[in-house]
C-alpha positions as CSV (number, residue, x, y, z in Angstrom):
1,M,-95.5,11.4,-5.3
2,I,-93.7,14.7,-4.7
3,F,-91.8,15.3,-1.5
4,R,-89.6,18.2,-0.4
5,T,-85.9,17.1,-0.6
6,L,-84.1,16.6,2.6
7,D,-80.5,17.6,3.2
8,S,-77.8,15.7,5.0
9,L,-79.2,16.8,8.4
10,D,-82.7,15.7,7.3
11,D,-83.9,19.3,7.1
12,W,-86.1,20.5,4.2
13,T,-84.2,22.2,1.3
14,F,-85.3,25.6,-0.1
15,G,-84.2,28.0,-2.7
16,N,-83.7,25.7,-5.7
17,G,-87.2,25.9,-7.2
18,I,-88.3,22.6,-8.6
19,N,-85.0,21.1,-7.6
20,S,-86.0,21.4,-4.0
21,F,-88.4,18.5,-4.6
22,S,-88.0,14.8,-5.1
23,T,-90.3,12.6,-7.1
24,G,-90.9,8.9,-7.6
25,R,-88.7,6.4,-5.7
26,D,-86.6,9.2,-3.9
27,A,-89.8,10.9,-2.7
28,M,-91.2,7.6,-1.4
29,I,-87.9,6.8,0.5
30,Q,-87.8,10.3,2.1
31,N,-91.5,10.1,3.1
32,L,-90.9,6.7,4.7
33,K,-87.9,7.9,6.7
34,T,-89.8,11.0,7.8
35,R,-92.8,8.9,8.9
36,L,-90.5,6.5,10.9
37,R,-88.9,9.4,12.7
38,Q,-92.2,10.9,13.7
39,W,-93.3,10.3,17.3
40,K,-96.9,9.2,17.8
41,G,-99.0,12.1,18.9
42,E,-96.5,14.7,17.5
43,C,-98.8,15.8,14.7
44,F,-101.9,17.7,16.0
45,F,-104.1,16.9,13.1
46,D,-103.2,13.2,13.0
47,P,-102.2,12.1,16.5
48,D,-102.2,8.4,15.6
49,N,-99.6,8.9,12.9
50,G,-96.0,7.9,13.7
51,V,-94.2,5.4,15.9
52,D,-94.9,5.2,19.6
53,W,-91.3,5.7,20.5
54,N,-92.2,7.0,24.0
55,N,-94.0,3.9,25.2
56,F,-92.1,1.2,23.3
57,M,-88.4,2.1,24.0
58,D,-88.4,0.3,27.3
59,I,-87.3,-3.1,28.6
60,G,-89.5,-5.9,27.3
61,T,-91.4,-3.9,24.7
62,K,-89.2,-4.5,21.6
63,A,-91.8,-6.7,20.0
64,L,-94.4,-4.0,20.3
65,L,-91.9,-1.4,18.9
66,D,-91.2,-3.7,15.9
67,S,-94.9,-4.2,15.3
68,D,-95.5,-0.4,15.4
69,I,-92.6,0.2,13.0
70,L,-94.0,-2.4,10.6
71,R,-97.4,-0.7,10.9
72,V,-96.0,2.7,9.9
73,I,-94.0,1.1,7.0
74,L,-97.0,-0.7,5.6
75,Q,-99.2,2.4,5.9
76,S,-96.7,4.5,3.9
77,D,-97.5,5.5,0.3
78,G,-95.9,3.2,-2.3
79,I,-95.1,0.3,0.0
80,I,-96.7,-3.0,-1.1
81,R,-95.1,-5.5,1.3
82,V,-92.3,-6.1,3.7
83,D,-90.1,-9.0,2.5
84,S,-87.7,-9.0,5.5
85,F,-87.4,-7.1,8.7
86,L,-84.7,-7.0,11.4
87,S,-84.2,-4.6,14.2
88,T,-81.4,-4.5,16.7
89,L,-81.7,-2.5,19.9
90,T,-78.6,-1.3,21.7
91,P,-79.7,-0.7,25.3
92,D,-76.6,1.4,26.4
93,T,-77.2,4.0,23.7
94,R,-80.9,3.4,23.2
95,N,-80.3,3.2,19.4
96,L,-82.4,1.0,17.2
97,N,-81.0,-0.2,13.9
98,V,-83.8,-1.2,11.5
99,Q,-83.0,-3.2,8.4
100,A,-85.8,-4.1,6.0
101,T,-86.3,-5.2,2.4
102,L,-89.5,-3.7,1.0
103,F,-91.4,-4.3,-2.3
104,T,-92.7,-1.0,-3.5
105,F,-94.4,0.6,-6.6
106,Y,-90.8,1.3,-7.8
107,G,-89.4,-2.2,-7.2
108,N,-87.3,-3.6,-4.3
109,L,-86.0,-1.2,-1.7
110,S,-83.5,-1.7,1.1
111,L,-84.0,0.3,4.3
112,N,-81.1,0.6,6.8
113,E,-81.8,3.3,9.4
114,V,-80.6,4.0,13.0
115,F,-83.1,5.7,15.3
């Protein structure tokens, strides 16, 4: 797998030739994070791709949001299974902290992201 490297602001990097790309485990991690940040319907040629953040960030829908996040994780390249998953929603800030332990083609991977 080859993926364009992301900078600290999650923007693509340019100008470094082949060094502007990640491979292997790093590429898989960046791909997964990018897919989780994508809103469902955002991509015109694949409207079912991404998390349905718009409909599931509401009162009483956290279980649906967790299920959708797990769907996106499991459909990502290189992910074999999810060994553990925990998400914590902070209603005041509408932040969701996702912690997961994944088994991938490259071994175990810990994911800790705030959305």
